[in-house]
MIPA-842274 format. One record per residue (C-alpha): residue in three letters; x, y, z; residue number from 1; chain. Coordinates in steps of 0.02 Angstrom, whole numbers, plus 50000, padded with zeros to 5 digits. Each point is the difference from the previous one (the first is absolute). Last residue first. Layout:
<nodes>
<node ALA,<X,Y,Z>,NUM,A>
...
</nodes>
This chain:
<nodes>
<node TYR,<51805,49325,50426>,452,A>
<node LYS,<49844,50036,49899>,451,A>
<node ASN,<49964,50183,49954>,450,A>
<node ALA,<49813,49970,50007>,449,A>
<node ILE,<49929,49824,50038>,448,A>
<node PRO,<49839,49963,49914>,447,A>
<node LEU,<49892,49864,50082>,446,A>
<node GLU,<49927,49888,49862>,445,A>
<node GLU,<49852,50023,49884>,444,A>
<node ALA,<50002,50185,50029>,443,A>
<node PRO,<50076,50075,49846>,442,A>
<node PHE,<49942,50181,49961>,441,A>
<node LEU,<49853,49969,49884>,440,A>
<node THR,<49841,50060,50081>,439,A>
<node ILE,<49871,49971,49863>,438,A>
<node ILE,<49951,49821,50044>,437,A>
<node LYS,<49860,49932,49889>,436,A>
<node ALA,<49870,49902,50098>,435,A>
<node GLY,<49882,49875,49916>,434,A>
<node ASN,<49946,49949,49825>,433,A>
<node PRO,<49859,50126,49979>,432,A>
<node THR,<50122,50134,50060>,431,A>
<node LEU,<50019,50061,50181>,430,A>
<node VAL,<50137,50130,50005>,429,A>
<node VAL,<50122,49974,50140>,428,A>
<node GLU,<50103,50100,50118>,427,A>
<node GLU,<50127,49899,50098>,426,A>
<node GLU,<50052,50030,50181>,425,A>
<node ILE,<50132,49918,50105>,424,A>
<node ARG,<50050,50027,50181>,423,A>
<node ALA,<50130,49888,50090>,422,A>
<node ALA,<50039,50025,50185>,421,A>
<node SER,<50145,50016,50118>,420,A>
<node ILE,<49993,50032,50187>,419,A>
<node GLY,<49953,49840,50092>,418,A>
<node ASP,<50132,49885,49926>,417,A>
<node LYS,<49862,49887,49940>,416,A>
<node ALA,<49957,50119,49857>,415,A>
<node PRO,<49835,50093,49988>,414,A>
<node CYS,<49899,49964,49839>,413,A>
<node TYR,<49904,50128,49898>,412,A>
<node THR,<49898,49987,49844>,411,A>
<node GLU,<49913,50124,49889>,410,A>
<node VAL,<49898,49979,49837>,409,A>
<node ALA,<49958,50170,49920>,408,A>
<node PHE,<49849,50021,49888>,407,A>
<node VAL,<49936,50032,49821>,406,A>
<node MET,<49830,49938,49948>,405,A>
<node GLY,<49971,49994,49813>,404,A>
<node ALA,<49940,49818,50002>,403,A>
<node GLN,<49882,49973,50144>,402,A>
<node LEU,<50020,49924,50173>,401,A>
<node GLU,<49841,49951,50095>,400,A>
<node MET,<49964,50071,50171>,399,A>
<node PRO,<50012,49924,50176>,398,A>
<node ASP,<49925,50088,50149>,397,A>
<node ASP,<50022,49893,50162>,396,A>
<node PHE,<50147,49898,49941>,395,A>
<node SER,<50077,50150,49914>,394,A>
<node ASN,<50010,50120,50151>,393,A>
<node LEU,<50141,49955,50119>,392,A>
<node ARG,<50078,49857,49899>,391,A>
<node SER,<50040,50127,49870>,390,A>
<node ILE,<49949,50060,49824>,389,A>
<node ILE,<49963,50178,49967>,388,A>
<node PRO,<49931,50009,49823>,387,A>
<node ARG,<49967,50141,49979>,386,A>
<node GLU,<50099,50162,50028>,385,A>
<node HIS,<50137,50046,50123>,384,A>
<node LEU,<50138,50107,49928>,383,A>
<node GLY,<49878,50107,49903>,382,A>
<node LEU,<50010,50056,49820>,381,A>
<node GLY,<50014,49817,49960>,380,A>
<node LEU,<50049,49853,50114>,379,A>
<node GLY,<49897,49860,50081>,378,A>
<node HIS,<50063,49920,50157>,377,A>
<node CYS,<50068,49824,50037>,376,A>
<node PHE,<50049,49923,50164>,375,A>
<node ASN,<50142,49939,50111>,374,A>
<node LEU,<50066,50143,50107>,373,A>
<node GLY,<49855,50123,50003>,372,A>
<node PHE,<49902,49918,50137>,371,A>
<node ALA,<50100,49903,50128>,370,A>
<node ALA,<49926,50074,50155>,369,A>
<node MET,<49824,49987,49925>,368,A>
<node GLU,<50038,49817,49947>,367,A>
<node SER,<50041,49962,50184>,366,A>
<node GLU,<50140,49961,50122>,365,A>
<node PHE,<50146,50039,49882>,364,A>
<node GLU,<50159,49893,49984>,363,A>
<node ILE,<50003,49978,49809>,362,A>
<node GLU,<49925,49825,50007>,361,A>
<node GLN,<49876,50064,50130>,360,A>
<node ALA,<49922,50121,49880>,359,A>
<node LYS,<49952,49858,49881>,358,A>
<node PRO,<50098,49985,49842>,357,A>
<node PHE,<49931,50058,49833>,356,A>
<node ALA,<49922,49871,49881>,355,A>
<node ALA,<49831,50012,50089>,354,A>
<node ALA,<49990,50182,49945>,353,A>
<node ILE,<50000,49948,49820>,352,A>
<node ARG,<49855,49879,50027>,351,A>
<node ASP,<49903,50135,50093>,350,A>
<node THR,<50024,50114,49851>,349,A>
<node ALA,<49887,49897,49886>,348,A>
<node VAL,<50078,49939,49835>,347,A>
<node GLY,<49899,50056,49845>,346,A>
<node PRO,<50147,50086,49915>,345,A>
<node LYS,<50165,49918,50052>,344,A>
<node LEU,<50122,50025,50145>,343,A>
<node LEU,<50038,49830,50075>,342,A>
<node ALA,<50180,49993,49944>,341,A>
<node ILE,<50027,50172,50070>,340,A>
<node ALA,<49956,49942,50177>,339,A>
<node ARG,<50121,49851,49997>,338,A>
<node ASP,<50137,50104,49921>,337,A>
<node MET,<49992,50131,50139>,336,A>
<node TRP,<49992,49869,50141>,335,A>
<node GLU,<50148,49916,49928>,334,A>
<node ARG,<50094,50164,49982>,333,A>
<node ALA,<49968,50043,50184>,332,A>
<node LYS,<50059,49829,50049>,331,A>
<node ARG,<50161,50014,49900>,330,A>
<node TYR,<50037,50173,50071>,329,A>
<node ALA,<49984,49936,50178>,328,A>
<node ASP,<50116,49853,49961>,327,A>
<node VAL,<50130,50117,49926>,326,A>
<node GLN,<49996,50110,50150>,325,A>
<node ALA,<50019,49854,50121>,324,A>
<node PRO,<50142,49921,49893>,323,A>
<node THR,<50094,50167,50018>,322,A>
<node ALA,<50022,50121,49858>,321,A>
<node ARG,<50152,50102,49935>,320,A>
<node GLY,<50050,50169,49933>,319,A>
<node VAL,<49842,50092,50043>,318,A>
<node ASN,<49838,49904,49971>,317,A>
<node ILE,<49863,50061,49886>,316,A>
<node THR,<49812,49985,50027>,315,A>
<node ARG,<49885,50081,49872>,314,A>
<node TYR,<49828,50081,50018>,313,A>
<node TYR,<49897,50088,49864>,312,A>
<node CYS,<49839,50096,50029>,311,A>
<node THR,<49988,50099,49840>,310,A>
<node ARG,<49868,50134,49961>,309,A>
<node TYR,<49912,50074,49849>,308,A>
<node GLY,<49978,50191,50016>,307,A>
<node VAL,<50093,50045,49839>,306,A>
<node PHE,<50143,49896,50073>,305,A>
<node SER,<49982,49963,50179>,304,A>
<node GLN,<50109,49953,50147>,303,A>
<node ILE,<50003,49870,50142>,302,A>
<node ILE,<50173,49920,50007>,301,A>
<node ASP,<50016,49868,50140>,300,A>
<node PHE,<50173,49947,50060>,299,A>
<node PHE,<50079,49855,50089>,298,A>
<node ALA,<50164,49974,50091>,297,A>
<node GLN,<50086,49843,50065>,296,A>
<node ASP,<50162,50060,50078>,295,A>
<node GLY,<50155,49896,49981>,294,A>
<node PRO,<50119,50150,50003>,293,A>
<node ARG,<49921,50154,50072>,292,A>
<node ILE,<49874,50133,49949>,291,A>
<node ILE,<50002,50159,50102>,290,A>
<node ARG,<49829,50043,50073>,289,A>
<node ASP,<49935,50173,49951>,288,A>
<node THR,<49819,49937,50006>,287,A>
<node PHE,<49872,49927,49879>,286,A>
<node ASN,<49816,49950,50018>,285,A>
<node HIS,<49879,49852,50003>,284,A>
<node PRO,<50062,49929,50168>,283,A>
<node HIS,<50010,49815,49950>,282,A>
<node PRO,<50025,49894,50156>,281,A>
<node SER,<50132,49944,49963>,280,A>
<node CYS,<50102,50099,49871>,279,A>
<node ARG,<50065,50130,50124>,278,A>
<node GLU,<50140,49884,50056>,277,A>
<node GLY,<50086,50020,49835>,276,A>
<node SER,<49916,50110,49868>,275,A>
<node ILE,<49844,50094,49954>,274,A>
<node SER,<49975,50132,49862>,273,A>
<node ASN,<49813,50031,49964>,272,A>
<node ILE,<49972,50130,49864>,271,A>
<node ALA,<49847,50104,49998>,270,A>
<node GLU,<49887,50103,49882>,269,A>
<node VAL,<50128,50042,49867>,268,A>
<node CYS,<49881,50098,49891>,267,A>
<node ASP,<50004,50056,49819>,266,A>
<node SER,<50140,49881,49952>,265,A>
<node GLY,<50088,50056,49843>,264,A>
<node MET,<50167,49908,49993>,263,A>
<node GLU,<50089,50141,50095>,262,A>
<node TYR,<49866,49993,50131>,261,A>
<node LEU,<50034,49816,50022>,260,A>
<node ARG,<50187,50020,50011>,259,A>
<node LYS,<49991,50135,50133>,258,A>
<node THR,<49878,49897,50104>,257,A>
<node ALA,<50108,49838,49986>,256,A>
<node LEU,<50158,50089,50051>,255,A>
<node ALA,<49917,50090,50145>,254,A>
<node VAL,<49919,49839,50063>,253,A>
<node ILE,<50169,49910,49987>,252,A>
<node GLU,<50077,50143,50100>,251,A>
<node ASN,<49864,49982,50131>,250,A>
<node GLU,<50052,49820,50034>,249,A>
<node ARG,<50180,50050,50026>,248,A>
<node VAL,<50152,49951,49897>,247,A>
<node GLY,<50147,49941,50103>,246,A>
<node PRO,<49998,49819,49945>,245,A>
<node LYS,<49944,49974,49822>,244,A>
<node LEU,<49840,50022,49901>,243,A>
<node ALA,<50038,50123,49858>,242,A>
<node GLU,<50004,49873,49859>,241,A>
<node TYR,<49838,49910,50056>,240,A>
<node ILE,<49918,50170,50026>,239,A>
<node ASP,<50039,50063,49825>,238,A>
<node GLN,<49937,49831,49925>,237,A>
<node TYR,<49844,50022,50108>,236,A>
<node VAL,<49973,50173,49926>,235,A>
<node GLY,<49998,49922,49825>,234,A>
<node ASP,<49865,49875,50043>,233,A>
<node VAL,<49911,50141,50084>,232,A>
<node MET,<49984,50096,49837>,231,A>
<node ALA,<49941,49845,49909>,230,A>
<node CYS,<49864,49979,50130>,229,A>
<node ALA,<49926,50170,49960>,228,A>
<node MET,<50001,49958,49815>,227,A>
<node ASN,<49902,49842,50043>,226,A>
<node LEU,<49874,50095,50095>,225,A>
<node LEU,<49982,50124,49857>,224,A>
<node THR,<49979,49858,49874>,223,A>
<node ILE,<49871,49918,50110>,222,A>
<node GLU,<49901,50163,50011>,221,A>
<node ASP,<50005,50018,49808>,220,A>
<node GLN,<49942,49820,49973>,219,A>
<node SER,<49855,50030,50118>,218,A>
<node LYS,<50002,49956,50186>,217,A>
<node ILE,<49857,49906,50084>,216,A>
<node GLN,<49983,50050,50186>,215,A>
<node ARG,<49967,50189,49981>,214,A>
<node ALA,<49811,49994,49974>,213,A>
<node ASP,<49964,49884,50143>,212,A>
<node LEU,<50115,50109,50106>,211,A>
<node MET,<49898,50154,49957>,210,A>
<node VAL,<49838,49917,50047>,209,A>
<node GLN,<50071,49939,50166>,208,A>
<node GLN,<50061,50177,50038>,207,A>
<node GLY,<49828,50073,49974>,206,A>
<node ASP,<49928,49954,50174>,205,A>
<node ARG,<49837,50084,50025>,204,A>
<node VAL,<49933,50177,50029>,203,A>
<node GLU,<49813,50047,49993>,202,A>
<node ILE,<49990,50185,49959>,201,A>
<node GLY,<49869,50094,50103>,200,A>
<node LEU,<50093,50167,50000>,199,A>
<node LYS,<50056,49966,50179>,198,A>
<node GLN,<50076,49837,49939>,197,A>
<node LEU,<50113,50097,49879>,196,A>
<node ALA,<50055,50119,50139>,195,A>
<node PHE,<50037,49852,50119>,194,A>
<node LEU,<50107,49912,49870>,193,A>
<node PHE,<50099,50162,49967>,192,A>
<node PRO,<50021,50033,50189>,191,A>
<node PRO,<50067,49812,50016>,190,A>
<node GLU,<50141,50024,49876>,189,A>
<node VAL,<49978,49872,49860>,188,A>
<node VAL,<50057,49832,49933>,187,A>
<node ASP,<49913,49901,49859>,186,A>
<node ILE,<49828,50076,49978>,185,A>
<node GLY,<49846,49930,49911>,184,A>
<node LEU,<49844,50108,49987>,183,A>
<node PRO,<49829,49918,50018>,182,A>
<node MET,<49864,50050,49875>,181,A>
<node LYS,<49878,50143,50026>,180,A>
<node ALA,<50122,50130,49930>,179,A>
<node VAL,<50029,49897,49842>,178,A>
<node GLY,<49920,50109,49866>,177,A>
<node GLU,<50151,50085,49928>,176,A>
<node ARG,<49944,50173,50060>,175,A>
<node THR,<49958,49933,50174>,174,A>
<node LEU,<50166,49914,50017>,173,A>
<node ILE,<50088,50158,49943>,172,A>
<node ASP,<49903,50107,50127>,171,A>
<node LYS,<50042,49875,50139>,170,A>
<node ILE,<50184,50011,49958>,169,A>
<node GLU,<50000,50189,50010>,168,A>
<node LYS,<49899,49994,50165>,167,A>
<node ALA,<50131,49879,50072>,166,A>
<node ALA,<50143,50117,49949>,165,A>
<node ALA,<49914,50147,50085>,164,A>
<node GLU,<49965,49900,50155>,163,A>
<node PHE,<50179,49943,50011>,162,A>
<node LEU,<50068,50176,49977>,161,A>
<node GLY,<49899,50074,50142>,160,A>
<node ALA,<50149,50078,50092>,159,A>
<node LYS,<49936,49917,50156>,158,A>
<node PRO,<50064,49830,49934>,157,A>
<node SER,<50174,50063,50048>,156,A>
<node VAL,<50140,50004,49866>,155,A>
<node ALA,<50144,49893,50059>,154,A>
<node GLY,<49875,49858,50025>,153,A>
<node ARG,<50066,49883,49872>,152,A>
<node LEU,<50024,50138,49870>,151,A>
<node GLY,<49823,50054,50042>,150,A>
<node VAL,<49899,50052,49845>,149,A>
<node LEU,<50078,50068,49841>,148,A>
<node GLY,<49940,50001,49824>,147,A>
<node ALA,<50032,50081,49829>,146,A>
<node LEU,<49913,49912,49856>,145,A>
<node CYS,<50040,49896,49850>,144,A>
<node HIS,<49823,49949,49936>,143,A>
<node ASN,<49971,50165,49905>,142,A>
<node THR,<50146,49954,49886>,141,A>
<node PRO,<49922,49834,49954>,140,A>
<node LEU,<50133,49864,50031>,139,A>
<node TRP,<50091,49914,49858>,138,A>
<node PRO,<50081,50165,49962>,137,A>
<node ALA,<50117,49979,50148>,136,A>
<node TYR,<50135,50132,49968>,135,A>
<node LEU,<49916,50170,50011>,134,A>
<node ARG,<49849,49966,50109>,133,A>
<node HIS,<50113,49884,50102>,132,A>
<node HIS,<50122,50144,50031>,131,A>
<node ARG,<49855,50112,50061>,130,A>
<node ALA,<49949,49867,50122>,129,A>
<node ALA,<50183,49990,50057>,128,A>
<node SER,<50002,50191,50029>,127,A>
<node GLY,<49843,49987,50103>,126,A>
<node PHE,<50054,49856,50108>,125,A>
<node ASP,<49890,49857,49944>,124,A>
<node TRP,<49820,49945,49971>,123,A>
<node VAL,<49974,49878,49858>,122,A>
<node TYR,<49833,49959,49914>,121,A>
<node PRO,<49988,49839,49896>,120,A>
<node GLU,<49877,49995,49852>,119,A>
<node GLY,<49816,49961,50025>,118,A>
<node ASN,<49855,49876,50016>,117,A>
<node GLY,<50058,49876,50131>,116,A>
<node THR,<50073,50139,50100>,115,A>
<node LEU,<50190,50025,50022>,114,A>
<node LEU,<50068,50120,50131>,113,A>
<node CYS,<50184,50034,50037>,112,A>
<node TRP,<50086,50068,50154>,111,A>
<node ARG,<50156,50091,50047>,110,A>
<node THR,<50049,50055,50176>,109,A>
<node LEU,<49998,49830,50087>,108,A>
<node LYS,<50174,50045,50062>,107,A>
<node ASP,<50078,49823,49991>,106,A>
<node ARG,<50062,49992,49823>,105,A>
<node ALA,<50011,50188,49971>,104,A>
<node TRP,<50187,50007,50027>,103,A>
<node GLU,<50023,49883,49857>,102,A>
<node GLY,<49974,50143,49884>,101,A>
<node ILE,<49847,50017,49882>,100,A>
<node VAL,<49902,49872,49903>,99,A>
<node THR,<49870,49995,49864>,98,A>
<node SER,<49943,49848,49899>,97,A>
<node SER,<49819,50027,50053>,96,A>
<node ILE,<49935,49832,50063>,95,A>
<node TYR,<50161,49907,50039>,94,A>
<node ARG,<50092,50159,50058>,93,A>
<node ILE,<49860,50044,50126>,92,A>
<node ASN,<49995,49817,50058>,91,A>
<node HIS,<50189,50004,50029>,90,A>
<node GLN,<49998,50163,50089>,89,A>
<node ASP,<49863,49938,50120>,88,A>
<node PHE,<49868,50139,50017>,87,A>
<node VAL,<49858,49916,49905>,86,A>
<node LEU,<49818,50047,49974>,85,A>
<node LEU,<49910,49862,49902>,84,A>
<node ALA,<49827,50020,49930>,83,A>
<node GLY,<49823,49927,49990>,82,A>
<node LEU,<50042,49843,50094>,81,A>
<node GLY,<49914,49832,49966>,80,A>
<node SER,<50170,49923,49972>,79,A>
<node ARG,<49987,49921,49825>,78,A>
<node ALA,<49995,50167,49906>,77,A>
<node LEU,<50144,50064,50109>,76,A>
<node ALA,<50109,49851,49955>,75,A>
<node LYS,<49961,50029,49812>,74,A>
<node ARG,<50037,50187,50014>,73,A>
<node VAL,<50161,49964,50096>,72,A>
<node ARG,<50064,49876,49866>,71,A>
<node GLY,<49955,50130,49861>,70,A>
<node LEU,<50102,50137,50094>,69,A>
<node ARG,<50152,49881,50009>,68,A>
<node TYR,<49985,49943,49823>,67,A>
<node GLU,<49972,50179,49928>,66,A>
<node HIS,<50151,50064,50094>,65,A>
<node LEU,<50111,49860,49939>,64,A>
<node ARG,<49940,50024,49822>,63,A>
<node ARG,<50048,50184,50018>,62,A>
<node PHE,<50168,49947,50072>,61,A>
<node ASP,<50047,49884,49861>,60,A>
<node VAL,<50152,49913,50068>,59,A>
<node ARG,<50126,49927,49873>,58,A>
<node GLU,<49952,49990,49819>,57,A>
<node GLU,<50147,50000,49880>,56,A>
<node PHE,<50071,50119,49867>,55,A>
<node ASP,<49937,50168,50060>,54,A>
<node VAL,<50089,50003,50170>,53,A>
<node GLN,<49953,50039,50175>,52,A>
<node MET,<50148,49997,50120>,51,A>
<node HIS,<50011,49883,50149>,50,A>
<node GLY,<50074,49853,49906>,49,A>
<node PRO,<49898,49842,49990>,48,A>
<node ALA,<49966,49865,50132>,47,A>
<node GLN,<49876,49894,49900>,46,A>
<node LEU,<49928,49833,50057>,45,A>
<node PRO,<50051,49869,49866>,44,A>
<node ARG,<49860,49973,49873>,43,A>
<node ASP,<49860,49871,49983>,42,A>
<node TRP,<49922,50073,50160>,41,A>
<node ARG,<49961,50159,49914>,40,A>
<node HIS,<49873,50079,50121>,39,A>
<node ARG,<49890,50132,49923>,38,A>
<node PRO,<49919,50044,50169>,37,A>
<node ASN,<49831,50026,49916>,36,A>
<node THR,<49921,50133,50115>,35,A>
<node PRO,<50001,50131,49861>,34,A>
<node ASP,<49878,49894,49898>,33,A>
<node TYR,<49994,50057,49817>,32,A>
<node LEU,<49838,49934,49923>,31,A>
<node GLY,<49990,49823,49941>,30,A>
<node ALA,<50062,49878,49873>,29,A>
<node PRO,<50022,50136,49873>,28,A>
<node GLY,<49886,49999,49849>,27,A>
<node GLU,<49974,49846,49891>,26,A>
<node LYS,<50004,49959,49812>,25,A>
<node PRO,<50129,50131,49959>,24,A>
<node ARG,<49959,50090,49839>,23,A>
<node ARG,<50078,49939,49841>,22,A>
<node ARG,<49846,49910,49935>,21,A>
<node PRO,<49901,50163,50021>,20,A>
<node ASN,<50103,50086,49865>,19,A>
<node VAL,<49990,50188,50039>,18,A>
<node SER,<49962,50105,49841>,17,A>
<node GLY,<49815,50025,50046>,16,A>
<node ALA,<50038,50075,50169>,15,A>
<node THR,<50106,50129,49921>,14,A>
<node VAL,<50191,50022,49998>,13,A>
<node ILE,<50066,50158,49915>,12,A>
<node ARG,<50177,49978,49938>,11,A>
<node PRO,<50104,50158,50017>,10,A>
<node GLU,<50062,50062,49828>,9,A>
<node PRO,<50177,49964,49937>,8,A>
<node LYS,<50073,50151,49908>,7,A>
<node LYS,<50016,49963,49818>,6,A>
<node PRO,<50177,49977,49935>,5,A>
<node LYS,<50054,50148,49891>,4,A>
<node ARG,<50004,49956,49816>,3,A>
<node ALA,<50168,49983,49918>,2,A>
<node MET,<50042,50121,49863>,1,A>
</nodes>
């Protein structure tokens, strides 16, 4: 009779049984640094699908949170401030990875506190605070608090809510050992500021600290920005096909807005839709104007995916183009290409600004009057981050470009016919080797939709 096989016994490993020659000779190169952006410049920039999957890495949201919070901690440590109190939605999201509806963007009714020694505190509508306690485990549950102050003055300061909120903040600052240090604030309702000062808190500008933190994007942030651009690439194809006589500017806005929300946009902040005689000067809006044959039209799509924004202009002619319209587009493209060619780490922004045309070249009397037409602006959770590069500010306050910055490059040229104008915008990621364009709908030459 065959003997039953013996059951395998677990192997017990003792210190004496370990072969020291098989041990690794060195430990890890260093401790985990959450502020390492983990750029992969040797690889193409990702624009993956929107779903999370188990077979490839896309966006790691916990790593994203740790990076953003780590960047703020470092900026705060350098600033001489004891804490940051922020009301701007983008700053709150950057620090705490919490967000509520777009309606709250301008209400100043949420705030977030980060001391140099602690974890973020978030004050929100009571039900939203309870939601954060359930669904945001990266925040201590007792740091997600109900709060309300003025709703931009709708609640009178006489109700005493500002004083109560200021005392709550002062108590936390005292408990965490930073009450005698200055407090940085980004934007605030004046009664809140007065209540903090009444308690002896020295208030300083905290927005500059936040923008310092936000200017270098991690690999996860760059991926989200690229995914947002891919959405707009597709919307411009829809606009190109729909752009014909009889359609109205607002119908193009409706088409784009619907398509973006279908693709997963979390906020369509604004869409400029401008055609015909409205192109010059640039009005920065849309109307119900009916588009006509031969119109030059340009559009700007400002939307966000998981908070990360696009600012993406394209000019498209309807049916045909005149020599004046083609010439304006050619100039706008030349200015664009000239600026992008200079974008490299280590280059100062005053050099980039010098590549843009002077205000008088586009028929404006001063750089202040022409601001916003030929310039660069940083992109991220906010529409306007660092760097801002223009002839208005960069000669007096230049800064050095760094790899990992993401920004939009905009050009504008009015046509000689007095009504048309060309407007182009490219979003770029600054790599060690220069600028990488991530806005891919064709713009090298003037596109003509439904050509006759």
